[in-house]
Every structure is written in structure tokens, then in C-alpha cells.
mmJSON file of the N, C-alpha and C atoms, coordinates in Angstrom:
{"data_MODEL":{"atom_site":{
"group_PDB":["ATOM","ATOM","ATOM","ATOM","ATOM","ATOM","ATOM","ATOM","ATOM","ATOM","ATOM","ATOM","ATOM","ATOM","ATOM","ATOM","ATOM","ATOM","ATOM","ATOM","ATOM","ATOM","ATOM","ATOM","ATOM","ATOM","ATOM","ATOM","ATOM","ATOM","ATOM","ATOM","ATOM","ATOM","ATOM","ATOM","ATOM","ATOM","ATOM","ATOM","ATOM","ATOM","ATOM","ATOM","ATOM","ATOM","ATOM","ATOM","ATOM","ATOM","ATOM","ATOM","ATOM","ATOM","ATOM","ATOM","ATOM","ATOM","ATOM","ATOM","ATOM","ATOM","ATOM","ATOM","ATOM","ATOM","ATOM","ATOM","ATOM","ATOM","ATOM","ATOM","ATOM","ATOM","ATOM","ATOM","ATOM","ATOM","ATOM","ATOM","ATOM","ATOM","ATOM","ATOM","ATOM","ATOM","ATOM","ATOM","ATOM","ATOM","ATOM","ATOM","ATOM","ATOM","ATOM","ATOM","ATOM","ATOM","ATOM","ATOM","ATOM","ATOM","ATOM","ATOM","ATOM","ATOM","ATOM","ATOM","ATOM","ATOM","ATOM","ATOM","ATOM","ATOM","ATOM","ATOM","ATOM","ATOM","ATOM","ATOM","ATOM","ATOM","ATOM","ATOM","ATOM","ATOM","ATOM","ATOM","ATOM","ATOM","ATOM","ATOM","ATOM","ATOM","ATOM","ATOM","ATOM","ATOM","ATOM","ATOM","ATOM","ATOM","ATOM","ATOM","ATOM","ATOM","ATOM","ATOM","ATOM","ATOM","ATOM","ATOM","ATOM","ATOM","ATOM","ATOM","ATOM","ATOM","ATOM","ATOM","ATOM","ATOM","ATOM","ATOM","ATOM","ATOM","ATOM","ATOM","ATOM","ATOM","ATOM","ATOM","ATOM","ATOM","ATOM","ATOM","ATOM","ATOM","ATOM","ATOM","ATOM","ATOM","ATOM","ATOM","ATOM","ATOM","ATOM","ATOM","ATOM","ATOM","ATOM","ATOM","ATOM","ATOM","ATOM","ATOM","ATOM","ATOM","ATOM","ATOM","ATOM","ATOM","ATOM","ATOM","ATOM","ATOM","ATOM","ATOM","ATOM","ATOM","ATOM","ATOM","ATOM","ATOM","ATOM","ATOM","ATOM","ATOM","ATOM","ATOM","ATOM","ATOM","ATOM","ATOM","ATOM","ATOM","ATOM","ATOM","ATOM","ATOM","ATOM","ATOM","ATOM","ATOM"],
"id":[1,2,3,4,5,6,7,8,9,10,11,12,13,14,15,16,17,18,19,20,21,22,23,24,25,26,27,28,29,30,31,32,33,34,35,36,37,38,39,40,41,42,43,44,45,46,47,48,49,50,51,52,53,54,55,56,57,58,59,60,61,62,63,64,65,66,67,68,69,70,71,72,73,74,75,76,77,78,79,80,81,82,83,84,85,86,87,88,89,90,91,92,93,94,95,96,97,98,99,100,101,102,103,104,105,106,107,108,109,110,111,112,113,114,115,116,117,118,119,120,121,122,123,124,125,126,127,128,129,130,131,132,133,134,135,136,137,138,139,140,141,142,143,144,145,146,147,148,149,150,151,152,153,154,155,156,157,158,159,160,161,162,163,164,165,166,167,168,169,170,171,172,173,174,175,176,177,178,179,180,181,182,183,184,185,186,187,188,189,190,191,192,193,194,195,196,197,198,199,200,201,202,203,204,205,206,207,208,209,210,211,212,213,214,215,216,217,218,219,220,221,222,223,224,225,226,227,228,229,230,231,232,233,234],
"type_symbol":["N","C","C","N","C","C","N","C","C","N","C","C","N","C","C","N","C","C","N","C","C","N","C","C","N","C","C","N","C","C","N","C","C","N","C","C","N","C","C","N","C","C","N","C","C","N","C","C","N","C","C","N","C","C","N","C","C","N","C","C","N","C","C","N","C","C","N","C","C","N","C","C","N","C","C","N","C","C","N","C","C","N","C","C","N","C","C","N","C","C","N","C","C","N","C","C","N","C","C","N","C","C","N","C","C","N","C","C","N","C","C","N","C","C","N","C","C","N","C","C","N","C","C","N","C","C","N","C","C","N","C","C","N","C","C","N","C","C","N","C","C","N","C","C","N","C","C","N","C","C","N","C","C","N","C","C","N","C","C","N","C","C","N","C","C","N","C","C","N","C","C","N","C","C","N","C","C","N","C","C","N","C","C","N","C","C","N","C","C","N","C","C","N","C","C","N","C","C","N","C","C","N","C","C","N","C","C","N","C","C","N","C","C","N","C","C","N","C","C","N","C","C","N","C","C","N","C","C","N","C","C","N","C","C"],
"label_atom_id":["N","CA","C","N","CA","C","N","CA","C","N","CA","C","N","CA","C","N","CA","C","N","CA","C","N","CA","C","N","CA","C","N","CA","C","N","CA","C","N","CA","C","N","CA","C","N","CA","C","N","CA","C","N","CA","C","N","CA","C","N","CA","C","N","CA","C","N","CA","C","N","CA","C","N","CA","C","N","CA","C","N","CA","C","N","CA","C","N","CA","C","N","CA","C","N","CA","C","N","CA","C","N","CA","C","N","CA","C","N","CA","C","N","CA","C","N","CA","C","N","CA","C","N","CA","C","N","CA","C","N","CA","C","N","CA","C","N","CA","C","N","CA","C","N","CA","C","N","CA","C","N","CA","C","N","CA","C","N","CA","C","N","CA","C","N","CA","C","N","CA","C","N","CA","C","N","CA","C","N","CA","C","N","CA","C","N","CA","C","N","CA","C","N","CA","C","N","CA","C","N","CA","C","N","CA","C","N","CA","C","N","CA","C","N","CA","C","N","CA","C","N","CA","C","N","CA","C","N","CA","C","N","CA","C","N","CA","C","N","CA","C","N","CA","C","N","CA","C","N","CA","C","N","CA","C","N","CA","C","N","CA","C","N","CA","C","N","CA","C","N","CA","C"],
"label_alt_id":[null,null,null,null,null,null,null,null,null,null,null,null,null,null,null,null,null,null,null,null,null,null,null,null,null,null,null,null,null,null,null,null,null,null,null,null,null,null,null,null,null,null,null,null,null,null,null,null,null,null,null,null,null,null,null,null,null,null,null,null,null,null,null,null,null,null,null,null,null,null,null,null,null,null,null,null,null,null,null,null,null,null,null,null,null,null,null,null,null,null,null,null,null,null,null,null,null,null,null,null,null,null,null,null,null,null,null,null,null,null,null,null,null,null,null,null,null,null,null,null,null,null,null,null,null,null,null,null,null,null,null,null,null,null,null,null,null,null,null,null,null,null,null,null,null,null,null,null,null,null,null,null,null,null,null,null,null,null,null,null,null,null,null,null,null,null,null,null,null,null,null,null,null,null,null,null,null,null,null,null,null,null,null,null,null,null,null,null,null,null,null,null,null,null,null,null,null,null,null,null,null,null,null,null,null,null,null,null,null,null,null,null,null,null,null,null,null,null,null,null,null,null,null,null,null,null,null,null,null,null,null,null,null,null],
"label_comp_id":["SER","SER","SER","GLY","GLY","GLY","GLN","GLN","GLN","LEU","LEU","LEU","MET","MET","MET","VAL","VAL","VAL","HIS","HIS","HIS","GLY","GLY","GLY","LEU","LEU","LEU","ALA","ALA","ALA","VAL","VAL","VAL","LEU","LEU","LEU","ASN","ASN","ASN","GLY","GLY","GLY","ARG","ARG","ARG","MET","MET","MET","TYR","TYR","TYR","GLN","GLN","GLN","LEU","LEU","LEU","GLN","GLN","GLN","TYR","TYR","TYR","SER","SER","SER","LEU","LEU","LEU","ASP","ASP","ASP","ASN","ASN","ASN","GLY","GLY","GLY","ALA","ALA","ALA","THR","THR","THR","TRP","TRP","TRP","THR","THR","THR","ASN","ASN","ASN","ALA","ALA","ALA","GLY","GLY","GLY","ASN","ASN","ASN","ASN","ASN","ASN","PHE","PHE","PHE","THR","THR","THR","SER","SER","SER","ALA","ALA","ALA","ARG","ARG","ARG","ARG","ARG","ARG","MET","MET","MET","LEU","LEU","LEU","PHE","PHE","PHE","THR","THR","THR","PRO","PRO","PRO","THR","THR","THR","THR","THR","THR","ALA","ALA","ALA","GLY","GLY","GLY","LYS","LYS","LYS","THR","THR","THR","TYR","TYR","TYR","THR","THR","THR","ILE","ILE","ILE","GLN","GLN","GLN","ILE","ILE","ILE","SER","SER","SER","ALA","ALA","ALA","LEU","LEU","LEU","GLY","GLY","GLY","GLY","GLY","GLY","SER","SER","SER","THR","THR","THR","GLY","GLY","GLY","GLN","GLN","GLN","SER","SER","SER","ALA","ALA","ALA","TRP","TRP","TRP","SER","SER","SER","ASN","ASN","ASN","PRO","PRO","PRO","VAL","VAL","VAL","SER","SER","SER","ILE","ILE","ILE","MET","MET","MET","ALA","ALA","ALA","THR","THR","THR"],
"label_asym_id":["A","A","A","A","A","A","A","A","A","A","A","A","A","A","A","A","A","A","A","A","A","A","A","A","A","A","A","A","A","A","A","A","A","A","A","A","A","A","A","A","A","A","A","A","A","A","A","A","A","A","A","A","A","A","A","A","A","A","A","A","A","A","A","A","A","A","A","A","A","A","A","A","A","A","A","A","A","A","A","A","A","A","A","A","A","A","A","A","A","A","A","A","A","A","A","A","A","A","A","A","A","A","A","A","A","A","A","A","A","A","A","A","A","A","A","A","A","A","A","A","A","A","A","A","A","A","A","A","A","A","A","A","A","A","A","A","A","A","A","A","A","A","A","A","A","A","A","A","A","A","A","A","A","A","A","A","A","A","A","A","A","A","A","A","A","A","A","A","A","A","A","A","A","A","A","A","A","A","A","A","A","A","A","A","A","A","A","A","A","A","A","A","A","A","A","A","A","A","A","A","A","A","A","A","A","A","A","A","A","A","A","A","A","A","A","A","A","A","A","A","A","A","A","A","A","A","A","A","A","A","A","A","A","A"],
"label_entity_id":["1","1","1","1","1","1","1","1","1","1","1","1","1","1","1","1","1","1","1","1","1","1","1","1","1","1","1","1","1","1","1","1","1","1","1","1","1","1","1","1","1","1","1","1","1","1","1","1","1","1","1","1","1","1","1","1","1","1","1","1","1","1","1","1","1","1","1","1","1","1","1","1","1","1","1","1","1","1","1","1","1","1","1","1","1","1","1","1","1","1","1","1","1","1","1","1","1","1","1","1","1","1","1","1","1","1","1","1","1","1","1","1","1","1","1","1","1","1","1","1","1","1","1","1","1","1","1","1","1","1","1","1","1","1","1","1","1","1","1","1","1","1","1","1","1","1","1","1","1","1","1","1","1","1","1","1","1","1","1","1","1","1","1","1","1","1","1","1","1","1","1","1","1","1","1","1","1","1","1","1","1","1","1","1","1","1","1","1","1","1","1","1","1","1","1","1","1","1","1","1","1","1","1","1","1","1","1","1","1","1","1","1","1","1","1","1","1","1","1","1","1","1","1","1","1","1","1","1","1","1","1","1","1","1"],
"label_seq_id":[1,1,1,2,2,2,3,3,3,4,4,4,5,5,5,6,6,6,7,7,7,8,8,8,9,9,9,10,10,10,11,11,11,12,12,12,13,13,13,14,14,14,15,15,15,16,16,16,17,17,17,18,18,18,19,19,19,20,20,20,21,21,21,22,22,22,23,23,23,24,24,24,25,25,25,26,26,26,27,27,27,28,28,28,29,29,29,30,30,30,31,31,31,32,32,32,33,33,33,34,34,34,35,35,35,36,36,36,37,37,37,38,38,38,39,39,39,40,40,40,41,41,41,42,42,42,43,43,43,44,44,44,45,45,45,46,46,46,47,47,47,48,48,48,49,49,49,50,50,50,51,51,51,52,52,52,53,53,53,54,54,54,55,55,55,56,56,56,57,57,57,58,58,58,59,59,59,60,60,60,61,61,61,62,62,62,63,63,63,64,64,64,65,65,65,66,66,66,67,67,67,68,68,68,69,69,69,70,70,70,71,71,71,72,72,72,73,73,73,74,74,74,75,75,75,76,76,76,77,77,77,78,78,78],
"pdbx_PDB_ins_code":[null,null,null,null,null,null,null,null,null,null,null,null,null,null,null,null,null,null,null,null,null,null,null,null,null,null,null,null,null,null,null,null,null,null,null,null,null,null,null,null,null,null,null,null,null,null,null,null,null,null,null,null,null,null,null,null,null,null,null,null,null,null,null,null,null,null,null,null,null,null,null,null,null,null,null,null,null,null,null,null,null,null,null,null,null,null,null,null,null,null,null,null,null,null,null,null,null,null,null,null,null,null,null,null,null,null,null,null,null,null,null,null,null,null,null,null,null,null,null,null,null,null,null,null,null,null,null,null,null,null,null,null,null,null,null,null,null,null,null,null,null,null,null,null,null,null,null,null,null,null,null,null,null,null,null,null,null,null,null,null,null,null,null,null,null,null,null,null,null,null,null,null,null,null,null,null,null,null,null,null,null,null,null,null,null,null,null,null,null,null,null,null,null,null,null,null,null,null,null,null,null,null,null,null,null,null,null,null,null,null,null,null,null,null,null,null,null,null,null,null,null,null,null,null,null,null,null,null,null,null,null,null,null,null],
"Cartn_x":[-127.534,-127.769,-128.72,-129.68,-130.613,-131.839,-131.938,-133.04,-133.499,-134.722,-135.248,-135.845,-135.558,-136.259,-137.366,-138.57,-139.7,-140.258,-140.399,-140.995,-142.34,-143.341,-144.634,-145.149,-146.314,-147.03,-147.975,-147.959,-148.815,-150.319,-151.281,-152.706,-153.237,-154.242,-154.94,-155.536,-155.317,-155.868,-155.264,-154.241,-153.566,-152.733,-152.919,-152.168,-150.988,-151.195,-150.119,-150.235,-149.108,-148.985,-148.719,-149.314,-149.008,-148.428,-147.4,-146.709,-146.89,-147.202,-147.314,-146.23,-145.803,-144.866,-145.228,-144.741,-144.97,-143.692,-143.332,-142.278,-142.589,-143.939,-144.452,-145.258,-144.799,-145.378,-146.867,-147.197,-148.506,-149.521,-149.209,-150.093,-150.49,-149.48,-149.793,-149.032,-149.705,-149.116,-148.848,-147.763,-147.399,-147.266,-147.89,-147.685,-146.178,-145.684,-144.273,-143.986,-145.086,-145.005,-145.051,-144.922,-145.159,-145.75,-146.344,-146.943,-145.948,-146.003,-145.159,-145.852,-145.242,-145.872,-145.717,-144.882,-144.671,-144.589,-145.308,-145.301,-143.969,-143.287,-142.087,-140.898,-140.779,-139.659,-140.052,-140.134,-140.474,-139.272,-138.621,-137.514,-138.004,-137.903,-138.355,-137.151,-137.188,-136.063,-136.589,-135.952,-134.74,-135.157,-134.302,-134.553,-133.346,-133.538,-132.47,-131.993,-130.734,-130.058,-130.48,-130.885,-131.22,-132.706,-133.477,-134.905,-135.701,-136.7,-137.576,-138.703,-138.939,-139.977,-141.032,-142.309,-143.377,-144.018,-144.089,-144.49,-145.782,-146.681,-147.808,-148.071,-148.608,-148.857,-150.309,-150.763,-152.086,-152.046,-152.813,-152.905,-154.015,-153.671,-154.56,-155.089,-156.392,-156.976,-157.976,-158.485,-159.479,-160.804,-161.738,-163.143,-163.433,-162.601,-162.868,-162.022,-161.059,-160.248,-159.045,-159.229,-158.076,-158.161,-157.202,-157.343,-157.184,-157.43,-157.153,-155.58,-155.299,-153.843,-153.236,-152.08,-151.373,-151.148,-150.865,-150.403,-149.213,-149.023,-147.797,-146.568,-145.4,-144.232,-143.211,-142.387,-141.452,-140.01,-139.224,-137.757,-136.996,-135.787,-134.918,-133.938,-133.827,-132.933,-131.474,-130.605,-129.177,-128.368],
"Cartn_y":[-127.617,-128.218,-129.409,-129.438,-130.552,-130.448,-129.314,-129.154,-127.636,-127.374,-126.136,-126.053,-125.095,-124.955,-123.927,-124.445,-123.557,-123.166,-121.776,-121.215,-120.62,-121.124,-120.555,-120.086,-119.475,-119.048,-120.12,-120.31,-121.279,-120.81,-121.825,-121.558,-122.028,-121.341,-121.625,-122.982,-123.854,-125.251,-126.094,-125.597,-126.525,-127.613,-128.836,-129.952,-130.409,-130.267,-130.667,-129.723,-129.685,-128.857,-129.677,-129.413,-130.189,-129.15,-129.643,-128.86,-129.395,-128.518,-128.926,-128.104,-128.617,-127.942,-128.108,-127.123,-127.16,-126.752,-127.445,-127.142,-126.439,-126.222,-125.57,-124.268,-123.527,-122.246,-122.374,-123.465,-123.734,-124.369,-124.787,-125.423,-126.853,-127.599,-128.817,-128.8,-129.461,-129.59,-130.9,-131.139,-132.456,-132.327,-133.292,-133.342,-133.581,-132.882,-133.13,-134.471,-135.267,-136.606,-136.867,-135.877,-135.994,-134.8,-135.003,-133.86,-133.427,-132.139,-131.557,-131.167,-131.268,-130.937,-129.513,-128.784,-127.365,-126.587,-125.423,-124.587,-123.755,-123.567,-122.816,-123.411,-124.735,-125.364,-126.659,-126.531,-127.659,-127.884,-129.003,-129.273,-130.032,-129.41,-129.998,-130.533,-131.851,-132.565,-133.582,-134.043,-133.492,-132.367,-131.446,-130.477,-130.529,-129.992,-129.961,-128.496,-128.41,-126.96,-126.38,-125.17,-124.485,-124.551,-125.341,-125.526,-124.544,-123.95,-123.119,-123.847,-123.845,-124.533,-123.475,-123.731,-122.911,-123.793,-123.194,-123.945,-123.22,-124.057,-123.56,-124.575,-124.096,-124.922,-124.758,-125.784,-125.814,-126.448,-125.995,-126.551,-127.672,-128.728,-129.752,-129.766,-130.06,-130.061,-128.95,-128.819,-127.731,-128.191,-127.216,-127.509,-127.74,-127.191,-127.445,-128.61,-129.179,-130.26,-129.814,-128.826,-128.317,-126.872,-126.102,-124.682,-124.55,-123.342,-122.985,-123.085,-123.227,-123.159,-121.798,-121.663,-120.333,-119.786,-118.501,-117.991,-118.668,-119.029,-119.683,-118.723,-119.318,-118.577,-119.387,-118.698,-119.421,-118.982,-120.093,-119.932,-120.866,-120.425,-121.324,-121.993,-123.331,-124.168,-123.877,-123.835,-123.694,-124.865],
"Cartn_z":[-143.483,-144.801,-144.789,-145.654,-145.7,-144.776,-144.12,-143.263,-143.135,-142.702,-142.483,-141.121,-140.346,-138.996,-139.172,-138.971,-139.073,-137.673,-137.625,-136.346,-136.58,-135.78,-135.93,-134.536,-134.583,-133.408,-132.917,-131.581,-131.0,-131.222,-131.349,-131.401,-130.088,-129.543,-128.363,-128.485,-127.563,-127.558,-128.657,-129.386,-130.431,-129.614,-130.024,-129.35,-130.19,-131.592,-132.407,-133.594,-134.457,-135.648,-136.784,-137.876,-139.154,-140.147,-140.867,-141.848,-143.22,-144.184,-145.572,-146.346,-147.383,-148.316,-149.731,-150.577,-151.981,-152.715,-153.783,-154.594,-155.855,-156.004,-157.236,-156.865,-155.929,-155.453,-154.997,-154.407,-153.847,-154.796,-155.964,-156.901,-156.317,-155.717,-154.994,-153.763,-152.73,-151.366,-150.954,-150.195,-149.632,-148.163,-147.428,-145.952,-145.704,-144.658,-144.267,-143.641,-143.316,-142.827,-141.413,-140.544,-139.144,-138.519,-137.313,-136.682,-135.572,-135.286,-134.327,-133.048,-131.908,-130.633,-130.276,-130.972,-130.768,-132.031,-132.087,-133.277,-133.282,-132.168,-132.009,-132.773,-132.903,-133.392,-134.143,-135.521,-136.404,-137.388,-137.137,-138.047,-139.219,-140.469,-141.704,-142.367,-142.66,-143.356,-144.298,-145.296,-145.87,-146.824,-147.06,-148.103,-149.12,-150.23,-151.264,-151.539,-151.437,-151.6,-152.966,-152.98,-154.281,-154.596,-153.876,-154.191,-153.244,-153.783,-153.015,-152.49,-151.181,-150.492,-149.972,-150.361,-149.788,-148.692,-147.469,-146.216,-145.723,-145.14,-144.325,-143.248,-142.133,-140.956,-140.493,-139.792,-139.241,-137.902,-136.964,-135.596,-135.549,-134.754,-134.693,-133.138,-132.968,-131.633,-131.455,-130.144,-129.956,-130.447,-130.325,-130.618,-132.07,-132.93,-134.405,-135.025,-134.245,-134.664,-135.463,-136.273,-137.048,-137.439,-137.25,-137.599,-139.088,-139.618,-141.012,-141.252,-142.473,-142.77,-142.651,-142.29,-142.194,-143.616,-143.657,-144.937,-145.319,-146.617,-147.026,-146.963,-146.718,-146.745,-147.56,-148.409,-149.262,-148.798,-148.94,-148.527,-149.411,-149.867,-150.598,-149.587,-149.754,-148.967,-149.366,-148.397,-148.76,-148.388],
"occupancy":[1.0,1.0,1.0,1.0,1.0,1.0,1.0,1.0,1.0,1.0,1.0,1.0,1.0,1.0,1.0,1.0,1.0,1.0,1.0,1.0,1.0,1.0,1.0,1.0,1.0,1.0,1.0,1.0,1.0,1.0,1.0,1.0,1.0,1.0,1.0,1.0,1.0,1.0,1.0,1.0,1.0,1.0,1.0,1.0,1.0,1.0,1.0,1.0,1.0,1.0,1.0,1.0,1.0,1.0,1.0,1.0,1.0,1.0,1.0,1.0,1.0,1.0,1.0,1.0,1.0,1.0,1.0,1.0,1.0,1.0,1.0,1.0,1.0,1.0,1.0,1.0,1.0,1.0,1.0,1.0,1.0,1.0,1.0,1.0,1.0,1.0,1.0,1.0,1.0,1.0,1.0,1.0,1.0,1.0,1.0,1.0,1.0,1.0,1.0,1.0,1.0,1.0,1.0,1.0,1.0,1.0,1.0,1.0,1.0,1.0,1.0,1.0,1.0,1.0,1.0,1.0,1.0,1.0,1.0,1.0,1.0,1.0,1.0,1.0,1.0,1.0,1.0,1.0,1.0,1.0,1.0,1.0,1.0,1.0,1.0,1.0,1.0,1.0,1.0,1.0,1.0,1.0,1.0,1.0,1.0,1.0,1.0,1.0,1.0,1.0,1.0,1.0,1.0,1.0,1.0,1.0,1.0,1.0,1.0,1.0,1.0,1.0,1.0,1.0,1.0,1.0,1.0,1.0,1.0,1.0,1.0,1.0,1.0,1.0,1.0,1.0,1.0,1.0,1.0,1.0,1.0,1.0,1.0,1.0,1.0,1.0,1.0,1.0,1.0,1.0,1.0,1.0,1.0,1.0,1.0,1.0,1.0,1.0,1.0,1.0,1.0,1.0,1.0,1.0,1.0,1.0,1.0,1.0,1.0,1.0,1.0,1.0,1.0,1.0,1.0,1.0,1.0,1.0,1.0,1.0,1.0,1.0,1.0,1.0,1.0,1.0,1.0,1.0,1.0,1.0,1.0,1.0,1.0,1.0],
"B_iso_or_equiv":[0.0,0.0,0.0,0.0,0.0,0.0,0.0,0.0,0.0,0.0,0.0,0.0,0.0,0.0,0.0,0.0,0.0,0.0,0.0,0.0,0.0,0.0,0.0,0.0,0.0,0.0,0.0,0.0,0.0,0.0,0.0,0.0,0.0,0.0,0.0,0.0,0.0,0.0,0.0,0.0,0.0,0.0,0.0,0.0,0.0,0.0,0.0,0.0,0.0,0.0,0.0,0.0,0.0,0.0,0.0,0.0,0.0,0.0,0.0,0.0,0.0,0.0,0.0,0.0,0.0,0.0,0.0,0.0,0.0,0.0,0.0,0.0,0.0,0.0,0.0,0.0,0.0,0.0,0.0,0.0,0.0,0.0,0.0,0.0,0.0,0.0,0.0,0.0,0.0,0.0,0.0,0.0,0.0,0.0,0.0,0.0,0.0,0.0,0.0,0.0,0.0,0.0,0.0,0.0,0.0,0.0,0.0,0.0,0.0,0.0,0.0,0.0,0.0,0.0,0.0,0.0,0.0,0.0,0.0,0.0,0.0,0.0,0.0,0.0,0.0,0.0,0.0,0.0,0.0,0.0,0.0,0.0,0.0,0.0,0.0,0.0,0.0,0.0,0.0,0.0,0.0,0.0,0.0,0.0,0.0,0.0,0.0,0.0,0.0,0.0,0.0,0.0,0.0,0.0,0.0,0.0,0.0,0.0,0.0,0.0,0.0,0.0,0.0,0.0,0.0,0.0,0.0,0.0,0.0,0.0,0.0,0.0,0.0,0.0,0.0,0.0,0.0,0.0,0.0,0.0,0.0,0.0,0.0,0.0,0.0,0.0,0.0,0.0,0.0,0.0,0.0,0.0,0.0,0.0,0.0,0.0,0.0,0.0,0.0,0.0,0.0,0.0,0.0,0.0,0.0,0.0,0.0,0.0,0.0,0.0,0.0,0.0,0.0,0.0,0.0,0.0,0.0,0.0,0.0,0.0,0.0,0.0,0.0,0.0,0.0,0.0,0.0,0.0,0.0,0.0,0.0,0.0,0.0,0.0],
"pdbx_formal_charge":[null,null,null,null,null,null,null,null,null,null,null,null,null,null,null,null,null,null,null,null,null,null,null,null,null,null,null,null,null,null,null,null,null,null,null,null,null,null,null,null,null,null,null,null,null,null,null,null,null,null,null,null,null,null,null,null,null,null,null,null,null,null,null,null,null,null,null,null,null,null,null,null,null,null,null,null,null,null,null,null,null,null,null,null,null,null,null,null,null,null,null,null,null,null,null,null,null,null,null,null,null,null,null,null,null,null,null,null,null,null,null,null,null,null,null,null,null,null,null,null,null,null,null,null,null,null,null,null,null,null,null,null,null,null,null,null,null,null,null,null,null,null,null,null,null,null,null,null,null,null,null,null,null,null,null,null,null,null,null,null,null,null,null,null,null,null,null,null,null,null,null,null,null,null,null,null,null,null,null,null,null,null,null,null,null,null,null,null,null,null,null,null,null,null,null,null,null,null,null,null,null,null,null,null,null,null,null,null,null,null,null,null,null,null,null,null,null,null,null,null,null,null,null,null,null,null,null,null,null,null,null,null,null,null],
"auth_seq_id":[1,1,1,2,2,2,3,3,3,4,4,4,5,5,5,6,6,6,7,7,7,8,8,8,9,9,9,10,10,10,11,11,11,12,12,12,13,13,13,14,14,14,15,15,15,16,16,16,17,17,17,18,18,18,19,19,19,20,20,20,21,21,21,22,22,22,23,23,23,24,24,24,25,25,25,26,26,26,27,27,27,28,28,28,29,29,29,30,30,30,31,31,31,32,32,32,33,33,33,34,34,34,35,35,35,36,36,36,37,37,37,38,38,38,39,39,39,40,40,40,41,41,41,42,42,42,43,43,43,44,44,44,45,45,45,46,46,46,47,47,47,48,48,48,49,49,49,50,50,50,51,51,51,52,52,52,53,53,53,54,54,54,55,55,55,56,56,56,57,57,57,58,58,58,59,59,59,60,60,60,61,61,61,62,62,62,63,63,63,64,64,64,65,65,65,66,66,66,67,67,67,68,68,68,69,69,69,70,70,70,71,71,71,72,72,72,73,73,73,74,74,74,75,75,75,76,76,76,77,77,77,78,78,78],
"auth_comp_id":["SER","SER","SER","GLY","GLY","GLY","GLN","GLN","GLN","LEU","LEU","LEU","MET","MET","MET","VAL","VAL","VAL","HIS","HIS","HIS","GLY","GLY","GLY","LEU","LEU","LEU","ALA","ALA","ALA","VAL","VAL","VAL","LEU","LEU","LEU","ASN","ASN","ASN","GLY","GLY","GLY","ARG","ARG","ARG","MET","MET","MET","TYR","TYR","TYR","GLN","GLN","GLN","LEU","LEU","LEU","GLN","GLN","GLN","TYR","TYR","TYR","SER","SER","SER","LEU","LEU","LEU","ASP","ASP","ASP","ASN","ASN","ASN","GLY","GLY","GLY","ALA","ALA","ALA","THR","THR","THR","TRP","TRP","TRP","THR","THR","THR","ASN","ASN","ASN","ALA","ALA","ALA","GLY","GLY","GLY","ASN","ASN","ASN","ASN","ASN","ASN","PHE","PHE","PHE","THR","THR","THR","SER","SER","SER","ALA","ALA","ALA","ARG","ARG","ARG","ARG","ARG","ARG","MET","MET","MET","LEU","LEU","LEU","PHE","PHE","PHE","THR","THR","THR","PRO","PRO","PRO","THR","THR","THR","THR","THR","THR","ALA","ALA","ALA","GLY","GLY","GLY","LYS","LYS","LYS","THR","THR","THR","TYR","TYR","TYR","THR","THR","THR","ILE","ILE","ILE","GLN","GLN","GLN","ILE","ILE","ILE","SER","SER","SER","ALA","ALA","ALA","LEU","LEU","LEU","GLY","GLY","GLY","GLY","GLY","GLY","SER","SER","SER","THR","THR","THR","GLY","GLY","GLY","GLN","GLN","GLN","SER","SER","SER","ALA","ALA","ALA","TRP","TRP","TRP","SER","SER","SER","ASN","ASN","ASN","PRO","PRO","PRO","VAL","VAL","VAL","SER","SER","SER","ILE","ILE","ILE","MET","MET","MET","ALA","ALA","ALA","THR","THR","THR"],
"auth_asym_id":["A","A","A","A","A","A","A","A","A","A","A","A","A","A","A","A","A","A","A","A","A","A","A","A","A","A","A","A","A","A","A","A","A","A","A","A","A","A","A","A","A","A","A","A","A","A","A","A","A","A","A","A","A","A","A","A","A","A","A","A","A","A","A","A","A","A","A","A","A","A","A","A","A","A","A","A","A","A","A","A","A","A","A","A","A","A","A","A","A","A","A","A","A","A","A","A","A","A","A","A","A","A","A","A","A","A","A","A","A","A","A","A","A","A","A","A","A","A","A","A","A","A","A","A","A","A","A","A","A","A","A","A","A","A","A","A","A","A","A","A","A","A","A","A","A","A","A","A","A","A","A","A","A","A","A","A","A","A","A","A","A","A","A","A","A","A","A","A","A","A","A","A","A","A","A","A","A","A","A","A","A","A","A","A","A","A","A","A","A","A","A","A","A","A","A","A","A","A","A","A","A","A","A","A","A","A","A","A","A","A","A","A","A","A","A","A","A","A","A","A","A","A","A","A","A","A","A","A","A","A","A","A","A","A"],
"auth_atom_id":["N","CA","C","N","CA","C","N","CA","C","N","CA","C","N","CA","C","N","CA","C","N","CA","C","N","CA","C","N","CA","C","N","CA","C","N","CA","C","N","CA","C","N","CA","C","N","CA","C","N","CA","C","N","CA","C","N","CA","C","N","CA","C","N","CA","C","N","CA","C","N","CA","C","N","CA","C","N","CA","C","N","CA","C","N","CA","C","N","CA","C","N","CA","C","N","CA","C","N","CA","C","N","CA","C","N","CA","C","N","CA","C","N","CA","C","N","CA","C","N","CA","C","N","CA","C","N","CA","C","N","CA","C","N","CA","C","N","CA","C","N","CA","C","N","CA","C","N","CA","C","N","CA","C","N","CA","C","N","CA","C","N","CA","C","N","CA","C","N","CA","C","N","CA","C","N","CA","C","N","CA","C","N","CA","C","N","CA","C","N","CA","C","N","CA","C","N","CA","C","N","CA","C","N","CA","C","N","CA","C","N","CA","C","N","CA","C","N","CA","C","N","CA","C","N","CA","C","N","CA","C","N","CA","C","N","CA","C","N","CA","C","N","CA","C","N","CA","C","N","CA","C","N","CA","C","N","CA","C","N","CA","C","N","CA","C","N","CA","C","N","CA","C"],
"pdbx_PDB_model_num":[1,1,1,1,1,1,1,1,1,1,1,1,1,1,1,1,1,1,1,1,1,1,1,1,1,1,1,1,1,1,1,1,1,1,1,1,1,1,1,1,1,1,1,1,1,1,1,1,1,1,1,1,1,1,1,1,1,1,1,1,1,1,1,1,1,1,1,1,1,1,1,1,1,1,1,1,1,1,1,1,1,1,1,1,1,1,1,1,1,1,1,1,1,1,1,1,1,1,1,1,1,1,1,1,1,1,1,1,1,1,1,1,1,1,1,1,1,1,1,1,1,1,1,1,1,1,1,1,1,1,1,1,1,1,1,1,1,1,1,1,1,1,1,1,1,1,1,1,1,1,1,1,1,1,1,1,1,1,1,1,1,1,1,1,1,1,1,1,1,1,1,1,1,1,1,1,1,1,1,1,1,1,1,1,1,1,1,1,1,1,1,1,1,1,1,1,1,1,1,1,1,1,1,1,1,1,1,1,1,1,1,1,1,1,1,1,1,1,1,1,1,1,1,1,1,1,1,1,1,1,1,1,1,1]
}}}
């Protein structure tokens, strides 16, 4: 309750991962506030039960500095 565990795929040469979320189906995005050292386990807090969160992630590092954002995924917090 109050959190979502996000699992992504690692990106070659990705040093950190950034997570954004939207509460209006992607019309506006908010940075989750901290960078994660692993794409496999990103704990997103706090969440509100009953709200649908649309989430996307991006890798930081490598030759381009930042990857493209992932395809957005939506989930309702319980």
C-alpha cells in the first residue's frame, strides 16, 4: 500500500534510471524525484489507492547522456 515496484530492462551503458509519472494519462509528466541505480527494481512512493499512474523510464549515461523514454505503462495503485 502506498507504493509501486517498477521493473524495467537494463540499457547498455545505463548508469542510472529516471522515472516519470502522469495522473492524466500522459498529458503532463512529473519526475518521480530521485534516480535509481537499477532498472530491475525501482520503488515508486508515495502512491494513492484507486489512482491510475502512467509510468515511463529513461536510462542516464552512455554516449548520448540519456535514452529515449520507454513506452508508457499504466497501473492502478491499490
